[in-house]
C-alpha positions in Angstrom: 84.4 60.4 118.0 84.3 64.2 118.4 85.8 66.6 115.8 88.3 67.7 118.4 89.4 64.2 119.2 89.8 63.4 115.5 91.8 66.5 114.9 94.2 65.6 117.7 94.5 62.0 116.4 95.4 63.3 113.1 98.0 65.7 114.2 99.5 63.1 116.5 99.6 60.5 113.6 101.3 63.2 111.3 103.7 64.4 114.0 105.0 60.9 114.6 105.7 60.2 111.0 106.8 63.4 109.2 110.0 65.3 109.3 108.6 68.8 108.7 106.5 70.8 111.1 103.0 69.8 111.9 100.7 72.5 113.3 97.1 72.5 114.7 95.0 75.6 115.0 96.1 76.0 118.7 99.7 76.2 118.0 101.9 79.2 117.2 102.9 79.4 113.6 99.6 77.9 112.3 98.3 81.1 110.8 101.6 81.9 109.2 101.9 78.4 107.7 98.2 78.3 106.4 98.2 81.7 104.9 99.4 82.8 101.5 99.0 85.9 99.3 95.3 85.4 99.2 93.7 86.7 102.4 90.0 86.3 101.4 88.6 82.8 102.4 91.8 81.1 103.2 92.3 77.5 104.3 91.4 76.5 107.9 92.6 72.8 108.1 92.7 70.6 111.1 96.3 70.2 110.6 99.1 71.9 108.4 102.1 69.8 107.3 105.1 71.8 106.3 106.4 69.2 104.0 110.2 68.8 104.0 110.4 66.1 101.5 108.4 63.8 99.2 108.0 61.2 102.0 106.3 63.9 104.1 103.9 64.5 101.2 103.2 60.7 100.9 102.5 60.4 104.7 100.3 63.5 104.8 98.1 62.0 101.9 98.0 58.6 103.5 97.1 59.8 107.0 94.3 62.0 105.7 93.0 59.3 103.6 93.0 56.8 106.6 90.9 59.4 108.6 88.6 60.0 105.9 89.8 63.7 105.5 90.6 65.8 102.4 94.0 67.1 101.5 94.8 70.4 99.9 98.2 71.8 98.8 99.5 75.4 98.9 102.7 76.8 97.5 102.5 80.6 97.4 98.7 80.9 98.1 97.9 83.1 95.2 95.0 81.2 93.8 93.0 79.7 96.7 89.7 78.7 95.2 87.7 76.4 97.4 89.2 76.7 100.8 89.7 73.6 103.0 87.8 73.5 106.3 89.2 70.7 108.3 91.3 68.2 106.7 95.1 68.4 106.0 96.8 71.2 104.3 100.3 70.4 102.7 102.4 73.5 102.6 105.1 73.0 100.1 107.0 76.2 100.5 110.1 74.2 101.8 110.2 72.2 98.7 111.9 74.9 96.6 115.1 73.4 95.1 115.9 73.8 91.4 118.2 71.9 89.2 119.1 73.0 85.7 120.6 70.9 82.9 122.0 73.3 80.5 122.9 70.6 78.0 119.3 69.3 77.8 117.9 72.9 78.3 115.6 71.6 81.1 114.9 72.5 84.8 113.6 70.4 87.6 111.6 72.4 90.1 110.3 71.0 93.4 106.5 71.6 94.3 106.9 74.9 96.1 109.5 76.6 93.9 108.5 80.1 92.9 109.3 81.2 89.4 112.0 83.6 90.8 114.1 80.6 91.8 113.8 79.0 88.4 114.5 82.3 86.6 117.6 82.9 88.6 118.9 79.3 88.2 118.2 79.3 84.4 119.8 82.6 83.8 123.2 81.3 84.8 123.2 79.5 81.5 121.5 82.0 79.3 118.3 80.2 79.5 114.7 81.2 80.5 111.6 79.4 81.5 108.0 80.2 80.5 107.3 82.1 83.7 104.5 84.3 84.4 104.3 88.1 85.2 104.7 87.6 88.9 108.0 85.8 89.9 106.6 85.1 93.4 104.0 82.7 92.0 104.5 79.0 92.5 105.8 77.5 89.2 104.1 74.2 89.6 100.5 75.3 90.3 100.8 78.0 87.7 101.8 75.4 85.2 99.1 72.8 86.1 96.4 75.4 85.0 98.2 76.2 81.8 100.4 79.2 82.4 100.1 82.2 80.2 103.5 83.9 80.6 105.7 86.6 79.3 106.8 84.4 76.2 103.4 82.9 75.7 102.7 84.0 72.2 106.3 82.9 71.1 106.3 79.5 72.8 102.9 78.6 74.1 101.5 77.7 77.5 104.0 76.6 80.3 102.0 73.3 80.4 103.0 72.6 76.8 106.6 72.3 77.7 106.4 69.9 80.8 108.4 66.7 80.2 107.9 64.8 83.5 106.0 65.1 86.8 106.5 63.5 90.0 103.0 62.9 91.6 101.6 61.5 94.9 98.3 60.2 94.2 95.4 59.6 96.6 96.5 56.1 97.3 99.8 57.5 98.8 101.9 56.2 95.8 104.7 58.3 94.4 104.4 58.1 90.7 106.7 59.1 87.9 104.5 60.6 85.1 105.5 61.3 81.6 104.5 60.8 77.9 105.4 57.1 78.3 104.6 56.5 82.1 101.1 57.1 83.2 100.2 59.0 79.9 96.5 59.7 80.8 97.7 61.3 84.1 100.3 63.2 82.2 97.7 64.7 79.7 95.4 65.6 82.6 97.9 67.4 84.9 99.1 69.6 82.0 96.3 72.1 82.0 93.7 70.2 84.0 94.8 71.5 87.5 95.7 69.9 90.7 92.7 67.5 91.2 94.6 64.4 90.3 97.4 64.2 92.8 100.0 66.2 94.7 102.8 67.1 92.3 106.1 67.2 94.2 108.2 68.2 91.2 108.2 68.9 87.5 110.7 68.9 84.7 110.3 71.7 82.1 112.0 73.0 79.0 114.0 76.0 79.0 114.6 78.5 76.1 117.8 80.3 75.0 117.0 83.9 76.0 119.4 86.1 78.0 117.8 89.6 77.4 114.4 90.9 76.1 112.9 94.2 75.5 110.1 94.9 77.8 108.4 96.9 80.4 105.3 99.1 80.5 103.8 102.3 79.2 101.4 104.1 81.6 98.5 105.9 79.8 96.2 108.4 81.4 92.7 106.9 81.0 91.0 110.2 81.5 93.0 111.6 78.5 92.6 108.3 76.5 89.2 106.6 77.5 89.5 104.5 74.3 93.0 103.2 75.2 91.7 99.6 75.5 90.4 99.7 72.0 93.6 101.3 70.7 95.7 98.5 72.4 93.3 95.9 70.7 93.8 97.4 67.3 97.7 97.4 67.9 97.6 93.7 68.9 96.2 92.8 65.6 99.4 94.0 63.9 102.1 92.6 66.2 104.1 89.4 65.5 104.4 86.3 67.7 107.5 87.5 69.3 105.6 90.1 71.2 103.3 89.2 74.1 101.4 92.0 75.9 98.7 92.7 78.4 96.8 95.8 79.5 95.9 96.5 83.1 93.5 99.2 84.0 93.3 100.4 87.6 93.2 103.5 89.8 96.4 103.7 91.5 96.6 104.8 95.2 98.0 108.1 96.2 100.6 106.7 98.5 104.5 106.7 98.8 106.0 104.0 96.7 103.9 104.9 93.7 105.7 107.0 91.3 104.6 110.6 91.7 103.1 111.1 88.3 100.9 108.0 88.7 99.7 108.7 92.2 95.9 108.7 92.4 95.5 108.5 88.7 93.3 106.3 86.5 95.8 104.5 84.4 96.2 101.9 81.8 99.4 100.0 82.1 100.5 98.2 78.8 103.1 95.7 79.6 105.1 94.2 76.7 107.6 91.5 76.5 109.4 91.3 73.1 111.3 87.9 72.6 113.0 88.9 69.3 116.2 90.8 69.0 116.0 93.4 71.7 117.0 96.1 69.3 114.0 95.6 67.3 111.5 95.9 70.2 111.2 99.7 70.2 110.0 99.8 66.6 107.3 97.3 67.3 105.9 99.2 70.3 106.4 102.7 68.8 102.8 102.9 67.0 101.3 102.4 70.5 102.7 105.5 71.8 100.3 107.6 70.0 97.3 106.0 71.7 97.1 108.7 74.4 98.9 110.8 77.0 101.7 108.8 78.5 102.2 109.3 82.2 105.4 107.2 82.6 107.3 104.3 81.2 109.7 101.5 82.2 110.5 100.1 78.7 114.0 99.1 77.8 116.2 96.2 77.4 116.8 94.0 80.5 118.0 90.6 81.4 115.4 88.0 81.7 116.4 87.6 85.4 114.7 90.9 86.0 111.6 89.9 83.9 109.4 90.6 87.1 109.8 94.3 86.3 107.7 94.0 83.1 104.5 94.0 85.1 105.9 95.0 88.5 102.9 93.4 90.2 102.4 93.8 93.9 103.5 90.8 96.1 102.0 91.8 99.5 99.2 89.7 100.9 95.7 91.0 100.2 92.1 89.8 99.5 90.9 89.6 96.0 88.4 87.8 93.8 88.1 87.7 90.0 85.8 86.9 87.0 87.6 85.7 83.9 86.4 85.1 80.3 88.3 83.9 77.3 87.2 85.9 74.2 87.3 85.5 70.5 87.5 89.3 70.2 87.0 92.7 71.9 84.2 95.0 70.9 84.8 98.8 71.1 81.4 99.4 72.6 81.9 96.8 75.4 85.5 98.1 76.1 84.2 101.7 76.5 81.5 100.6 78.9 84.0 98.5 80.8 86.2 101.7 81.3 83.2 103.6 82.6 82.1 100.9 85.0 85.6 100.2 86.6 86.6 103.8 87.1 87.6 105.9 90.2 84.2 106.3 91.8 84.1 102.7 93.1 84.3 102.1 96.9 86.7 99.3 96.4 89.6 98.5 94.2 88.8 97.2 90.7 91.5 95.9 88.3 90.8 95.0 84.6 93.4 92.7 83.2 93.4 91.8 79.4 96.0 89.4 77.9 96.6 89.1 74.3 96.7 85.5 73.3 97.1 83.6 69.9 100.4 82.9 68.3 101.9 79.7 69.7 99.2 79.5 72.3 96.8 78.5 69.5 98.8 75.5 68.5 98.2 72.1 70.1 101.6 70.6 71.4 102.8 67.0 71.1 102.0 65.3 73.1 98.6 67.0 73.6 97.3 68.2 77.0 94.2 69.4 78.7 94.5 73.1 78.1 91.3 74.3 76.6 90.0 76.9 74.3 93.2 77.5 72.3 91.5 79.6 69.7 90.7 82.4 72.2 92.2 85.7 71.2 92.1 87.5 74.6 91.7 86.8 78.2 89.8 89.3 80.2 90.0 89.3 84.0 88.2 91.7 86.4 89.6 91.7 89.8 88.3 93.3 92.9 90.5 93.7 95.9 90.5 94.7 99.4 92.9 94.4 102.4 91.4 91.2 103.6 88.4 90.3 105.8 84.9 90.5 104.1 84.4 91.5 100.6 82.5 94.5 99.5 78.8 93.6 98.7 79.1 95.3 95.4 82.2 93.6 94.2 80.6 90.5 92.8 78.0 92.4 91.1 80.5 94.6 89.3 82.5 91.5 88.3 79.5 89.9 86.8 78.3 93.1 85.2 81.6 93.7 83.5 81.7 90.1 82.3 78.1 90.3 80.8 79.4 93.1 78.4 81.4 90.5 76.6 79.2 87.4 76.9 78.5 87.3 73.1 82.3 86.9 72.4 83.0 84.4 75.3 84.4 81.0 74.3 85.2 79.8 77.9 87.3 80.7 81.0 90.8 80.5 82.2 91.3 78.6 85.5 94.7 80.4 85.9 93.0 83.8 86.1 90.1 82.6 88.1 90.7 83.7 91.8 88.1 82.4 94.1 85.5 79.6 94.2 84.1 78.1 91.0 81.0 76.0 90.7 81.3 72.7 88.9 79.5 74.2 85.9 82.0 77.1 85.8 85.0 74.7 85.9 83.5 73.0 82.9 83.7 76.1 80.9 87.5 76.0 80.9 87.5 72.8 78.8 86.0 71.3 75.6 83.1 68.9 76.6 85.0 65.9 75.5 88.2 66.8 77.4 86.1 67.5 80.5 84.7 64.0 80.3 88.1 62.6 79.9 89.3 64.6 82.9 86.5 63.2 85.0 87.3 59.6 84.0 91.0 60.0 84.9 90.0 61.5 88.2 87.8 58.5 88.8 90.8 56.3 88.2 93.2 58.0 90.5 91.0 59.7 93.1 87.6 58.3 93.1 86.9 59.4 96.7 88.1 63.0 96.1 90.8 62.9 98.8 92.7 65.7 97.0 90.8 69.1 97.3 91.9 71.2 94.4 91.2 74.8 93.6 88.9 73.7 90.7 86.9 70.5 91.2 86.9 67.9 88.6 84.2 65.4 89.8 85.3 61.8 89.5 83.5 59.5 86.8 83.7 56.0 88.1 
């Protein structure tokens, strides 16, 4: 059988059995359906299934397995790691319904639900999820890799507060997964990523929070080259109610960027204070002396507008990253990092550092697969372009920047790793014994690796 014939057979088998759209590469809408925010190295499947319900997901998995093909899943398309070439891509963007139970303080989110939908639904009851800095990111894939959100140091990883998952495994079965039902699978999915099946929905805890004090301070890096170290010192003094991150980049000189920031080398310190909003300014005040401030957005705001804290771009573009989890930040390394990632580069380089610790360091009950809870900081170096081919020097920069901190590295975060990782690199996200357990569980539920995840967990059978 030729590849073309097999592709045609797969498309026909899917089209006859699913209710959502099924698209081959020859059809209008294929590119729009397969493409997400990430434009570098996207999926090129033989067929895309725009799943309209759980039965569509089950059918797509079963048909792919029957034809000896792999399945990949895409919600928002932010974190495409290992792109699918051939096979079946399940687009979950139509599965975006949310149900909130205000009495139990929980929300049920379908597979393709962006955080923005969960945030809005919870806000009607004065509740908030453990969402991330970008409301457009899919809530489910974000949570499967851990999820370091705006309230992370106060409440922990998003994966720590999942109470139930609905999963279609490689055998085409729809399973209810919880602490009591399929407990090994429940442990693995919460932090281990999407290698164990296709999650079609999740139930998460919500927290009583209507308003927070948050936003960003924008420092002039040229006037404060040691800003990253000053931020590090400040983070050693703050309580768990404060979660913050520093993003260093050169902003473009274009309309849409506030005039004082255009074309400037800036350090954006984003903060989210989960305590009483009126106490937030005093906690942030010492940081203001760290250097010249070009602008700020700090203030009290409803959690429904929490995307304004980081105000990250949500337009499609091409990007890759290198991430390290660190036990600390050395001033010499941070100074050199600032020099390496300045305005003279021929491509965009973004340095993102998140302050960890607090509740992130505490293991939840029941436990999950999230690794390296003792890490103090997450360092991510991102290189970006508009799409197409990556600049030849981008990977060299990412690797060189990471090497500055190799002595403080304890592992890596899958949630901040954008682009393909080798098997050895994926292992670095977990304790060795946890990775062996993940491989055993993969061997039970998907020994033939039908499900193609962003981060491969090889099955141990």
